[in-house]
C-alpha positions in Angstrom: 1.2 147.1 -179.1 4.2 144.4 -179.5 6.3 142.2 -177.6 9.4 144.9 -178.1 7.0 147.4 -176.8 7.0 145.5 -173.3 10.5 145.6 -173.3 11.6 142.1 -173.6 15.2 142.3 -175.9 15.6 141.4 -179.4 16.7 137.8 -178.6 13.8 136.7 -176.8 11.0 138.6 -179.4 13.0 136.7 -182.9 12.6 133.0 -180.5 9.0 134.6 -179.8 8.3 135.0 -183.6 10.1 131.6 -184.9 7.1 130.0 -182.4 4.0 131.4 -184.2 3.2 134.1 -181.4 2.1 137.1 -183.7 1.1 139.5 -180.6 0.6 139.6 -176.8 -2.3 138.8 -175.0 -4.1 141.4 -172.1 -2.1 139.8 -169.6 1.2 139.5 -171.2 0.6 143.5 -172.3 -0.3 144.4 -168.5 2.0 141.7 -166.6 5.7 141.5 -168.6 6.1 144.8 -167.7 5.6 144.6 -164.1 7.7 141.8 -163.9 10.8 143.1 -166.1 10.5 146.3 -163.1 10.7 143.9 -160.4 7.7 144.3 -159.1 5.2 141.5 -156.3 2.3 141.1 -158.9 -0.9 139.5 -158.1 -2.6 138.4 -161.3 -6.4 136.7 -161.4 -7.1 135.1 -165.0 -8.4 132.4 -166.7 -7.0 129.4 -168.2 -6.2 129.9 -171.8 -4.7 133.5 -171.7 -1.5 133.3 -172.1 -0.3 133.2 -168.2 3.0 131.1 -168.5 4.1 132.9 -171.0 4.0 135.9 -169.3 6.0 135.2 -166.8 8.2 132.8 -169.2 9.5 136.0 -171.9 10.4 138.2 -168.7 12.3 135.8 -166.9 14.2 134.4 -170.2 15.4 138.1 -170.4 16.2 138.0 -166.5 18.8 135.1 -166.7 20.0 136.3 -169.6 21.5 139.7 -168.5 23.9 137.1 -166.3 22.5 138.5 -162.9 22.9 134.4 -161.6 19.6 135.0 -159.8 17.7 132.0 -158.3 14.2 131.3 -159.6 11.1 129.1 -158.4 8.5 128.3 -160.4 6.3 126.2 -158.0 3.2 124.4 -159.8 -0.3 122.5 -159.4 1.3 119.3 -160.8 4.0 117.3 -162.9 2.5 118.0 -166.1 2.4 121.7 -165.7 5.9 121.8 -164.7 6.8 119.8 -167.7 5.5 122.2 -169.9 6.8 125.6 -168.7 9.6 123.7 -168.7 9.7 123.2 -172.5 8.3 126.9 -173.1 11.5 128.2 -170.9 14.1 126.1 -173.0 11.4 126.6 -176.3 11.9 130.5 -175.7 15.4 130.8 -174.9 16.9 129.0 -178.0 18.8 132.7 -178.8 20.5 133.4 -175.4 23.9 131.6 -176.7 26.4 130.7 -174.0 28.9 133.1 -172.7 32.8 132.3 -172.1 32.3 133.5 -168.3 29.3 131.9 -168.4 31.0 128.7 -169.3 33.6 129.9 -166.6 31.6 131.1 -164.2 31.7 129.2 -160.5 28.3 130.8 -159.4 25.1 130.5 -161.5 21.9 131.1 -160.4 19.5 127.8 -160.9 15.9 127.4 -162.1 13.6 125.1 -160.2 10.5 124.3 -161.7 8.2 121.4 -159.4 4.8 120.9 -157.1 4.9 122.0 -153.1 4.8 118.1 -152.3 7.5 117.1 -154.8 9.8 120.6 -153.4 9.5 119.3 -150.0 11.0 115.7 -150.9 13.6 117.2 -152.6 14.6 119.8 -149.6 14.5 117.0 -147.2 16.8 114.8 -149.0 19.4 117.8 -149.3 18.9 117.8 -153.5 17.7 121.7 -153.4 17.7 125.1 -151.1 15.6 127.6 -151.0 17.1 130.0 -148.9 18.8 132.2 -152.0 15.4 131.8 -154.2 15.7 135.9 -155.3 12.4 135.0 -157.8 9.1 133.1 -156.6 6.4 132.0 -159.3 3.3 130.8 -157.9 1.1 129.3 -161.0 -1.3 128.5 -160.0 -2.3 129.0 -155.9 -6.0 128.2 -156.5 -5.4 124.9 -158.6 -2.4 124.5 -156.0 -5.4 124.4 -153.2 -7.7 122.2 -155.2 -5.0 119.8 -155.5 -4.5 119.7 -151.5 -0.6 121.2 -151.4 -0.9 124.3 -149.5 0.4 122.9 -146.4 3.9 121.9 -147.9 3.9 125.7 -149.7 3.7 126.9 -146.4 6.3 125.2 -145.6 8.1 126.0 -148.5 7.7 129.7 -148.0 8.9 129.7 -145.1 12.6 128.4 -145.9 13.1 131.2 -148.8 13.5 135.3 -148.1 11.5 138.1 -147.2 13.2 140.0 -149.7 12.5 137.9 -152.9 10.1 139.2 -155.6 7.1 137.3 -155.8 5.3 136.6 -158.8 1.4 134.8 -158.1 -1.1 133.8 -160.6 -4.9 132.3 -159.8 -7.5 131.5 -162.1 -10.4 132.9 -159.6 -10.3 135.3 -156.3 -10.9 132.3 -153.4 -11.0 133.0 -149.7 -9.2 129.9 -148.9 -6.3 130.8 -150.3 -6.0 134.9 -148.9 -4.3 133.9 -145.9 -1.7 132.7 -147.5 -1.5 135.2 -150.2 -1.2 137.4 -147.1 2.0 135.7 -146.0 3.5 135.7 -150.2 2.5 139.3 -151.4 3.6 143.3 -149.8 1.7 146.0 -151.9 1.0 144.1 -155.0 0.2 145.5 -158.6 -3.3 143.3 -158.8 -4.0 143.2 -162.6 -7.7 141.7 -163.4 -8.5 140.0 -166.7 -12.1 139.6 -168.1 -13.0 136.2 -168.8 -14.3 137.2 -172.1 -11.0 137.8 -173.9 -9.9 134.1 -172.9 -10.0 133.7 -176.5 -7.4 136.1 -177.5 -4.3 133.8 -176.3 -4.9 131.1 -178.3 -1.7 132.3 -180.3 0.3 132.9 -177.3 1.3 128.5 -176.3 4.9 128.6 -178.0 5.1 124.3 -177.7 2.6 121.9 -178.2 1.1 120.4 -175.3 2.0 117.0 -174.8 -1.8 115.3 -173.9 -2.3 114.4 -170.4 -1.1 111.8 -168.3 -1.6 110.6 -165.3 1.4 111.7 -162.6 3.9 109.3 -161.2 3.6 108.4 -157.4 6.3 110.9 -155.5 8.1 107.6 -154.5 9.0 107.2 -158.2 9.9 110.8 -159.3 12.0 110.3 -156.6 14.5 107.0 -157.3 13.9 108.4 -161.1 17.2 109.0 -163.5 17.7 112.2 -165.7 15.1 112.0 -168.6 16.9 111.7 -171.5 14.3 113.5 -174.1 14.3 116.5 -171.7 18.3 117.0 -171.0 17.9 116.7 -174.8 16.1 119.0 -175.3 17.4 121.9 -173.2 20.7 121.0 -174.9 18.9 122.0 -178.4 18.1 125.3 -177.2 20.8 125.6 -174.9 18.2 126.6 -172.2 19.7 128.9 -170.0 23.5 128.4 -170.6 23.4 125.1 -170.4 22.3 124.5 -167.3 19.5 122.4 -167.1 16.2 123.3 -164.8 16.5 120.8 -161.8 13.0 120.8 -162.6 13.6 118.0 -165.6 16.3 115.5 -163.6 12.9 114.2 -162.2 10.8 114.9 -165.3 10.1 111.1 -166.0 7.0 110.2 -164.4 5.7 110.9 -169.2 8.2 108.0 -170.7 7.2 105.4 -167.1 3.5 106.2 -168.3 4.4 106.2 -172.3 
């Protein structure tokens, strides 16, 4: 089984090959086709098995179809959001902007952030979640661990009911079941064997940056755009020249240098 067999475009597969990813992991084989088919998905998988790439790749192809969809990726913390942003930019490098994209009045947005940060941005009028088409939750158990479930529930109330929902967790938890029931309706459930975790070490397209302490929310709200993140997006022409909204708040790394 290779990435083309999973239904990904040749441009996306070219970026995968250049990043040194040789073959899809178990979770990627199961999840990628389901996302491309528009299904609701609940995936139980341990860390390090290629979960991020399993949704980043099909989302890139969905965006490249010029469908002008709005995508929200909800994370447990800022460091994870940065990793996802970098992966999106790197793996989107061969999807070039067209004249239609440049002249279009409406384009889809990619919003990446933790529930706490997203609630602050909504309250300040910086983002609107009423037209979200695809929701990705990475990882709901870690969001619970970081005590952000209440803000996650607030955000869910702002989103339409008819969106595609893609939820990941590192383990099934009774504490998150009630909110899962609110998000998912008859999802396809995918469970990855922990014993196969090691096979995903080849799946990371971007070398992870060293973990750094997260900045306070107030510091993020008052921050200017991060030049490094903007430059990364421009270099790889991320999403037809548009910067994922999270990157405008990605300054805690520079502040913690």
